[in-house]
C-alpha positions as CSV (number, residue, x, y, z in Angstrom):
1,M,121.7,58.1,103.4
2,K,118.7,55.8,102.9
3,L,117.1,57.6,105.8
4,L,117.0,61.0,104.0
5,P,114.3,60.1,101.4
6,S,112.1,58.7,104.2
7,I,112.4,61.8,106.2
8,F,111.7,63.9,103.1
9,A,108.6,61.8,102.4
10,L,107.4,62.1,106.0
11,V,107.7,65.9,106.0
12,C,105.9,66.2,102.7
13,G,103.1,64.0,104.0
14,I,102.7,66.1,107.1
15,I,102.6,69.3,105.0
16,L,100.1,67.9,102.5
17,T,97.7,66.5,105.2
18,S,97.8,69.4,107.5
19,S,94.2,70.5,108.4
20,T,94.6,74.2,107.4
21,P,96.2,75.1,104.1
22,F,98.9,77.8,104.4
23,N,97.1,80.2,102.1
24,E,93.6,79.9,103.6
25,T,92.3,83.0,105.5
26,D,89.2,83.8,107.3
27,P,87.2,86.3,105.1
28,N,86.5,88.5,108.1
29,E,90.2,88.6,109.0
30,A,91.0,89.6,105.4
31,G,88.8,92.7,105.5
32,I,86.1,93.5,103.0
33,V,85.4,90.8,100.4
34,F,84.5,92.4,97.1
35,F,81.9,91.0,94.7
36,E,83.3,89.5,91.5
37,G,80.9,90.1,88.6
38,T,79.1,92.8,86.7
39,W,77.1,95.7,88.1
40,S,73.8,94.1,87.2
41,E,74.9,90.8,88.8
42,A,75.7,92.8,92.0
43,Q,72.3,94.4,91.9
44,E,70.7,90.9,91.5
45,A,72.7,89.7,94.5
46,A,71.7,92.7,96.5
47,K,68.0,92.1,95.7
48,A,68.2,88.3,96.5
49,E,70.0,88.9,99.8
50,G,68.0,92.1,100.8
51,K,71.2,94.0,101.2
52,P,72.3,97.4,99.8
53,I,75.4,97.7,97.7
54,F,78.6,99.4,99.0
55,L,80.3,100.8,95.9
56,D,84.0,102.0,96.2
57,A,84.3,104.2,93.1
58,Y,88.0,104.7,92.6
59,A,90.7,105.5,90.0
60,S,93.9,103.6,89.6
61,W,96.1,106.7,90.0
62,C,94.3,108.0,93.2
63,G,96.5,108.1,96.3
64,P,93.8,108.3,98.9
65,C,92.0,105.3,97.1
66,K,95.2,103.2,97.5
67,V,95.5,104.1,101.2
68,L,91.8,103.3,101.8
69,K,92.3,99.9,100.1
70,S,95.4,99.0,102.0
71,R,94.6,100.3,105.5
72,V,90.8,100.5,105.9
73,F,89.4,97.8,103.6
74,T,91.8,95.3,105.1
75,D,90.7,96.1,108.7
76,A,89.0,93.0,110.3
77,S,86.3,95.0,112.0
78,V,85.4,96.8,108.8
79,G,85.4,93.6,106.9
80,A,83.2,91.8,109.4
81,Y,80.6,94.6,109.3
82,F,80.6,95.2,105.5
83,N,80.6,91.5,104.6
84,E,77.6,90.9,106.8
85,N,75.6,93.9,105.7
86,F,76.4,94.8,102.1
87,I,77.2,93.5,98.7
88,N,80.6,95.1,98.3
89,V,81.7,96.3,94.9
90,K,84.9,98.1,93.9
91,M,85.1,99.7,90.4
92,D,87.6,101.7,88.6
93,M,85.5,104.6,87.2
94,E,87.8,105.2,84.3
95,R,87.7,101.7,82.8
96,G,85.1,99.3,81.4
97,E,81.7,99.3,83.1
98,G,83.0,101.9,85.6
99,R,82.8,104.7,83.0
100,K,79.0,104.2,82.6
101,L,78.6,104.1,86.4
102,A,80.7,107.3,86.8
103,Q,78.3,109.1,84.6
104,Q,75.2,107.6,86.1
105,Y,76.3,108.5,89.7
106,R,78.0,111.7,88.7
107,V,81.3,110.8,90.2
108,Q,83.5,114.0,90.5
109,A,86.2,113.0,93.0
110,Y,88.0,109.9,94.2
111,P,87.4,107.9,96.2
112,S,83.7,108.2,96.1
113,L,81.8,105.9,98.4
114,Y,78.2,105.0,97.7
115,F,75.6,103.0,99.5
116,I,73.0,102.0,96.8
117,E,69.8,100.0,96.9
118,A,69.4,97.1,94.4
119,D,67.2,99.3,92.2
120,G,70.1,101.8,91.8
121,S,68.9,104.5,94.1
122,V,71.5,106.1,96.3
123,V,71.0,105.9,100.1
124,K,74.1,107.7,101.1
125,Q,77.4,108.9,99.5
126,A,80.6,110.4,100.7
127,V,83.9,111.5,99.1
128,G,87.5,111.1,100.2
129,Y,89.5,109.0,102.6
130,H,87.8,107.7,105.7
131,S,89.4,106.0,108.6
132,S,88.1,102.6,109.8
133,E,86.0,104.3,112.4
134,Q,84.6,106.9,110.0
135,L,83.8,104.3,107.4
136,L,81.9,102.1,109.9
137,A,80.0,105.2,111.2
138,L,79.1,106.0,107.6
139,A,77.9,102.5,106.8
140,K,75.8,102.4,110.0
141,S,74.1,105.7,109.1
142,A,73.5,104.3,105.5
143,L,71.8,101.3,106.9
144,S,69.6,103.3,109.2
145,A,68.7,105.7,106.3
146,R,67.3,102.8,104.2
147,K,63.6,102.9,103.4
148,V,63.0,99.2,103.3
Protein backbone atom coordinates (compact mmCIF):
# COMPACT_ATOMS: atom_id res chain seq x y z
CA MET A 1 0.00 0.00 0.00
CA LYS A 2 2.96 2.33 0.45
CA LEU A 3 3.61 2.01 -3.27
CA LEU A 4 0.25 3.59 -4.22
CA PRO A 5 1.13 7.18 -3.13
CA SER A 6 4.43 6.92 -5.02
CA ILE A 7 2.73 5.81 -8.21
CA PHE A 8 0.14 8.58 -7.84
CA ALA A 9 2.92 11.17 -7.36
CA LEU A 10 4.77 9.83 -10.42
CA VAL A 11 1.67 10.01 -12.64
CA CYS A 12 0.89 13.56 -11.43
CA GLY A 13 4.48 14.60 -12.13
CA ILE A 14 4.35 13.23 -15.67
CA ILE A 15 1.07 15.02 -16.38
CA LEU A 16 2.29 18.33 -14.96
CA THR A 17 5.60 18.27 -16.81
CA SER A 18 4.27 17.16 -20.17
CA SER A 19 5.51 19.46 -22.96
CA THR A 20 2.05 20.22 -24.38
CA PRO A 21 -0.85 21.18 -22.15
CA PHE A 22 -4.03 19.23 -22.84
CA ASN A 23 -6.04 22.36 -23.72
CA GLU A 24 -3.50 24.00 -26.00
CA THR A 25 -4.49 24.18 -29.67
CA ASP A 26 -2.86 25.60 -32.75
CA PRO A 27 -4.80 28.79 -33.70
CA ASN A 28 -4.84 27.72 -37.35
CA GLU A 29 -6.33 24.33 -36.44
CA ALA A 30 -8.97 26.07 -34.34
CA GLY A 31 -10.29 28.07 -37.29
CA ILE A 32 -10.78 31.81 -37.33
CA VAL A 33 -9.43 33.63 -34.30
CA PHE A 34 -11.68 36.59 -33.60
CA PHE A 35 -10.40 39.92 -32.26
CA GLU A 36 -11.28 40.68 -28.65
CA GLY A 37 -11.90 44.38 -28.19
CA THR A 38 -13.93 47.34 -29.37
CA TRP A 39 -14.61 48.28 -32.96
CA SER A 40 -12.23 51.25 -32.77
CA GLU A 41 -9.51 48.97 -31.36
CA ALA A 42 -10.07 46.58 -34.28
CA GLN A 43 -9.72 49.51 -36.69
CA GLU A 44 -6.47 50.53 -34.98
CA ALA A 45 -5.15 46.98 -35.25
CA ALA A 46 -6.13 46.86 -38.93
CA LYS A 47 -4.30 50.11 -39.59
CA ALA A 48 -1.20 49.01 -37.65
CA GLU A 49 -1.04 45.64 -39.44
CA GLY A 50 -2.10 46.90 -42.88
CA LYS A 51 -4.95 44.40 -43.02
CA PRO A 52 -8.64 44.82 -43.74
CA ILE A 53 -11.24 43.79 -41.18
CA PHE A 54 -13.50 40.80 -41.70
CA LEU A 55 -16.76 41.53 -39.85
CA ASP A 56 -19.21 38.73 -39.13
CA ALA A 57 -22.41 40.67 -38.43
CA TYR A 58 -24.74 38.18 -36.76
CA ALA A 59 -27.73 37.85 -34.46
CA SER A 60 -27.94 35.38 -31.59
CA TRP A 61 -31.18 33.83 -32.89
CA CYS A 62 -29.97 33.38 -36.49
CA GLY A 63 -29.79 29.72 -37.57
CA PRO A 64 -27.49 30.20 -40.59
CA CYS A 65 -25.18 32.31 -38.36
CA LYS A 66 -24.86 29.39 -35.95
CA VAL A 67 -24.07 26.93 -38.75
CA LEU A 68 -21.48 29.31 -40.21
CA LYS A 69 -19.89 29.63 -36.77
CA SER A 70 -19.80 25.88 -36.08
CA ARG A 71 -18.97 24.50 -39.53
CA VAL A 72 -17.12 27.15 -41.51
CA PHE A 73 -15.34 29.41 -39.02
CA THR A 74 -13.85 26.29 -37.39
CA ASP A 75 -12.42 24.98 -40.68
CA ALA A 76 -8.61 24.88 -40.49
CA SER A 77 -8.09 26.16 -44.06
CA VAL A 78 -10.52 29.05 -43.49
CA GLY A 79 -8.81 29.88 -40.19
CA ALA A 80 -5.35 29.84 -41.70
CA TYR A 81 -6.33 32.21 -44.53
CA PHE A 82 -8.41 34.61 -42.45
CA ASN A 83 -5.98 34.75 -39.53
CA GLU A 84 -3.13 35.63 -41.89
CA ASN A 85 -4.96 38.22 -43.98
CA PHE A 86 -7.61 39.90 -41.81
CA ILE A 87 -8.42 41.34 -38.44
CA ASN A 88 -11.44 39.14 -37.71
CA VAL A 89 -14.35 40.59 -35.75
CA LYS A 90 -17.68 39.02 -34.86
CA MET A 91 -20.42 41.22 -33.51
CA ASP A 92 -24.01 40.65 -32.44
CA MET A 93 -25.80 43.42 -34.30
CA GLU A 94 -28.62 43.58 -31.76
CA ARG A 95 -26.48 44.19 -28.68
CA GLY A 96 -24.06 46.83 -27.44
CA GLU A 97 -21.72 48.32 -30.01
CA GLY A 98 -23.29 46.12 -32.69
CA ARG A 99 -26.43 48.26 -32.80
CA LYS A 100 -24.46 51.29 -33.95
CA LEU A 101 -22.55 49.23 -36.53
CA ALA A 102 -25.80 47.71 -37.81
CA GLN A 103 -27.06 51.22 -38.56
CA GLN A 104 -23.76 52.43 -39.96
CA TYR A 105 -23.42 49.47 -42.37
CA ARG A 106 -27.18 49.14 -42.97
CA VAL A 107 -27.38 45.50 -41.97
CA GLN A 108 -30.69 44.08 -43.18
CA ALA A 109 -30.16 40.31 -43.02
CA TYR A 110 -28.09 37.77 -41.11
CA PRO A 111 -25.43 36.72 -41.42
CA SER A 112 -23.94 39.73 -43.16
CA LEU A 113 -20.26 39.41 -43.97
CA TYR A 114 -18.21 42.56 -44.50
CA PHE A 115 -14.65 43.22 -45.58
CA ILE A 116 -13.80 46.70 -44.34
CA GLU A 117 -10.74 48.92 -44.49
CA ALA A 118 -9.34 50.46 -41.29
CA ASP A 119 -10.98 53.78 -42.23
CA GLY A 120 -14.42 52.11 -42.20
CA SER A 121 -14.97 51.90 -45.96
CA VAL A 122 -16.51 48.66 -47.22
CA VAL A 123 -14.45 46.72 -49.75
CA LYS A 124 -16.91 43.87 -50.21
CA GLN A 125 -19.99 42.48 -48.51
CA ALA A 126 -22.19 39.42 -48.75
CA VAL A 127 -25.28 38.07 -47.04
CA GLY A 128 -26.17 34.54 -45.99
CA TYR A 129 -24.49 31.26 -45.28
CA HIS A 130 -21.32 30.48 -47.23
CA SER A 131 -19.51 27.14 -47.36
CA SER A 132 -15.79 27.09 -46.57
CA GLU A 133 -14.95 27.21 -50.27
CA GLN A 134 -17.39 30.06 -50.94
CA LEU A 135 -16.10 32.07 -47.98
CA LEU A 136 -12.48 31.64 -49.07
CA ALA A 137 -13.36 32.74 -52.61
CA LEU A 138 -15.18 35.78 -51.20
CA ALA A 139 -12.20 36.69 -49.01
CA LYS A 140 -9.76 36.37 -51.90
CA SER A 141 -11.93 38.59 -54.08
CA ALA A 142 -12.13 41.14 -51.25
CA LEU A 143 -8.34 41.24 -50.97
CA SER A 144 -7.94 41.71 -54.71
CA ALA A 145 -10.53 44.52 -54.68
CA ARG A 146 -8.58 46.60 -52.14
CA LYS A 147 -7.29 49.99 -53.28
CA VAL A 148 -4.15 49.99 -51.15
